N, C-alpha and C positions, 0 to 999 in steps of 0.2 A: 505496498499499500505506499507506505511512504517515498518508492525506485516509483513506486504512477506519481505520486503528486510532484518528485524533482523535477520528472516528462514535460507534467504537465504544465509546470509557472520556467521551465526550460524555451518548450514551445510556445507559448505564448510573451512572453518576451521578446522573442528570435525573430515569432509572429513584426509585434510591432514597432519593432524594429527600421523591417521590412517594408511595411507598412510605413514608414516616416519619411522611408528614402522614396518609392513609391511613389510616393507625393510629389516631387519631386520631380521625379520624369516622364511619369506614366499622369492619364488623366483617367481615372478607373476608380468611374461615381459611389460605384456601392464599395465598394474596398475605400475611397479615402474621407464616407462622414466620419464624421465625432461616434459617434458612437458605437461604431465597429472600434473602432480605436479602442476610446473609455468599457467596452463588453470585455475587450483582450488586457486589459490592464486590473480591470476591474476578479480579472480571473488568474490574472500574477497573482498580486493582488495573498488571495483571499484560498491557492493551492498551497503558497508561503506559508502565507498565516499557519496550514493544520499540518501542512511537515518543521517545521522550525516547533511550535507542537508538536510530534508527535517527539524529535530528536531528543527535547528537554527530556521528557518521561521515562527515557530509553535511557540519555545520562543520569539522570534521581533516581531510577531502579540500579542503578551502575553503579556510585558512588552507593548504597544506601546496605547492597550487596557488596561493595571491597570495605564498608566497616565492621558490618557486622562477621565478615569476618579474621581482619586487623583485632576485634573486641574478643572474640575466641583464644585470637596467640600473645595475645597479653595476658589472658587469666591464666597460658594454660600456658 
């Protein structure tokens, strides 16, 4: 799930960059609309938020696991 969120956020930011470049050179009415670019930015923000939230949860669980193992070794 984390990998899918990371891929979605990367694709959306790359598509946004390509749209910004295409605005300068190609006249595509639908894809150059601000609604489409804003949607890509929102997709990027939401997917990045969930990705980093999951990443933080994994890191917190790893820290707790290491703290417990350290406490066991100190008591022994």
